[in-house]
C-alpha positions, 0 to 999 in steps of 0.5 A, a space after each residue: 611731664 604734662 602735669 604739675 602734680 607729683 606723687 611722693 612715696 616711701 615717706 616716713 610716717 612722721 613726715 609733716 606737710 611743712 617738711 615736705 614743702 620745704 624739701 620741694 621748695 628748693 626746686 620751685 614754687 610749691 602750691 600745695 602739699 597733701 599727705 595721706 594720713 599716716 600712709 607714707 605717701 602724698 602729693 605735691 603740686 608745683 606751680 608749673 610742669 617744668 618745676 615739677 619735672 625739675 623736682 622729680 629729677 632732683 629728688 627721686 631716689 634721694 634720702 629724706 628722713 632716713 628713707 629713700 623717697 619715690 617721686 613721680 608724676 601723679 596719675 589722674 584720679 580714677 572715678 571709683 564706683 560709689 559704695 552703698 554699704 547701708 542699703 543692701 537688699 536681699 
């Protein structure tokens, strides 16, 4: 694993950043948790790639709040084309 940022999917929509941080803190130092709205996924950043790997191995496929979570290395964010909805010319 190269990075220290993890993707966490299939979360309960009611999961909080504090609950997710507590879960991952059992496997190393959590530096940041970012849940994406009520979408059922988010990102957890650990203090090192080694800790991220340890958390991934320990938590991927486990049950959390009644759901089987997916934990994987986060992919780098892609550059998205800038959208310009208000300035259409015909």
